Z-matrix of the N, CA and C atoms (Angstrom, degrees):
N
C 1 1.444
C 2 1.525 1 108.62
N 3 1.301 2 116.16 1 130.66
C 4 1.461 3 123.17 2 177.08
C 5 1.526 4 107.69 3 -95.33
N 6 1.330 5 116.60 4 125.84
C 7 1.460 6 121.59 5 178.09
C 8 1.518 7 108.62 6 -99.80
N 9 1.335 8 116.24 7 129.64
C 10 1.458 9 122.31 8 -172.98
C 11 1.525 10 109.38 9 -125.81
N 12 1.320 11 116.02 10 140.39
C 13 1.455 12 122.76 11 169.85
C 14 1.519 13 108.35 12 -114.36
N 15 1.311 14 117.06 13 137.28
C 16 1.465 15 121.66 14 -177.89
C 17 1.523 16 108.28 15 -106.27
N 18 1.322 17 116.26 16 125.17
C 19 1.458 18 122.49 17 178.69
C 20 1.522 19 108.20 18 -101.15
N 21 1.315 20 116.80 19 100.70
C 22 1.456 21 122.49 20 -177.07
C 23 1.514 22 110.21 21 99.76
N 24 1.322 23 116.85 22 133.20
C 25 1.457 24 120.42 23 -177.55
C 26 1.522 25 109.97 24 -122.60
N 27 1.324 26 115.14 25 42.81
C 28 1.458 27 120.42 26 175.15
C 29 1.517 28 110.10 27 -84.23
N 30 1.310 29 116.22 28 -144.21
C 31 1.463 30 120.95 29 -177.11
C 32 1.520 31 111.77 30 -61.61
N 33 1.310 32 117.58 31 -48.76
C 34 1.469 33 120.86 32 -176.83
C 35 1.530 34 110.81 33 -73.37
N 36 1.321 35 117.59 34 -43.07
C 37 1.457 36 120.52 35 179.89
C 38 1.517 37 112.82 36 -60.30
N 39 1.327 38 116.78 37 -41.18
C 40 1.464 39 119.34 38 179.39
C 41 1.520 40 111.52 39 -70.19
N 42 1.333 41 117.91 40 -32.65
C 43 1.468 42 120.56 41 175.92
C 44 1.525 43 111.18 42 -68.22
N 45 1.328 44 116.73 43 -39.97
C 46 1.466 45 120.47 44 176.79
C 47 1.523 46 110.15 45 -64.26
N 48 1.322 47 117.16 46 -41.69
C 49 1.461 48 121.07 47 178.64
C 50 1.527 49 110.92 48 -62.35
N 51 1.332 50 117.31 49 -45.07
C 52 1.465 51 120.74 50 179.90
C 53 1.525 52 111.22 51 -62.35
N 54 1.329 53 117.38 52 -39.10
C 55 1.463 54 120.61 53 178.74
C 56 1.522 55 111.09 54 -70.11
N 57 1.329 56 117.37 55 -37.10
C 58 1.465 57 120.97 56 -178.61
C 59 1.521 58 111.77 57 -69.81
N 60 1.330 59 117.28 58 -34.35
C 61 1.465 60 121.08 59 -179.59
C 62 1.527 61 111.01 60 -65.05
N 63 1.310 62 116.99 61 -31.00
C 64 1.468 63 121.47 62 -178.33
C 65 1.521 64 113.20 63 -76.39
N 66 1.318 65 117.42 64 -12.28
C 67 1.468 66 121.18 65 -177.18
C 68 1.520 67 110.87 66 -104.15
N 69 1.318 68 115.71 67 144.33
C 70 1.460 69 121.18 68 179.97
C 71 1.524 70 112.68 69 -85.47
N 72 1.335 71 117.99 70 -17.08
C 73 1.461 72 120.49 71 -175.13
C 74 1.526 73 113.64 72 -98.83
N 75 1.340 74 117.91 73 6.03
C 76 1.464 75 121.97 74 179.43
C 77 1.525 76 109.05 75 -125.29
N 78 1.335 77 115.58 76 133.25
C 79 1.460 78 121.59 77 177.81
C 80 1.522 79 108.51 78 -122.58
N 81 1.321 80 117.36 79 122.82
C 82 1.463 81 121.56 80 175.71
C 83 1.526 82 107.41 81 -83.56
N 84 1.327 83 116.27 82 117.17
C 85 1.464 84 120.86 83 -175.67
C 86 1.526 85 112.74 84 -102.38
N 87 1.333 86 117.68 85 -12.81
C 88 1.453 87 119.24 86 179.79
C 89 1.512 88 111.85 87 -167.81
N 90 1.339 89 114.79 88 149.73
C 91 1.465 90 121.45 89 175.39
C 92 1.522 91 106.84 90 -130.16
N 93 1.332 92 116.37 91 127.04
C 94 1.455 93 122.79 92 -179.38
C 95 1.526 94 108.05 93 -111.61
N 96 1.334 95 116.33 94 123.95
C 97 1.458 96 119.83 95 177.68
C 98 1.529 97 108.43 96 -152.46
N 99 1.314 98 116.58 97 163.80
C 100 1.458 99 121.33 98 -176.80
C 101 1.522 100 113.45 99 -86.52
N 102 1.325 101 118.52 100 -15.22
C 103 1.463 102 121.19 101 -178.35
C 104 1.526 103 110.19 102 -86.73
N 105 1.326 104 117.91 103 157.64
C 106 1.461 105 120.60 104 177.17
C 107 1.533 106 111.99 105 -63.57
N 108 1.324 107 116.13 106 158.06
C 109 1.466 108 121.93 107 -177.21
C 110 1.527 109 111.33 108 -59.61
N 111 1.330 110 118.35 109 -30.84
C 112 1.466 111 121.67 110 -178.39
C 113 1.526 112 112.39 111 -60.91
N 114 1.319 113 118.01 112 -26.50
C 115 1.455 114 121.76 113 -177.84
C 116 1.517 115 113.53 114 -89.58
N 117 1.337 116 118.34 115 -10.56
C 118 1.456 117 121.44 116 178.02
C 119 1.497 118 108.20 117 -78.63
């Protein structure tokens, strides 16, 4: 299992997250962004 952290959840970060969720061999362990959690 590959563990991934995403730095920024804009256009590219959200696309990476969507692609990672569809795969069984990748686990997103953290998302770093400047906006509050309510907006993610």
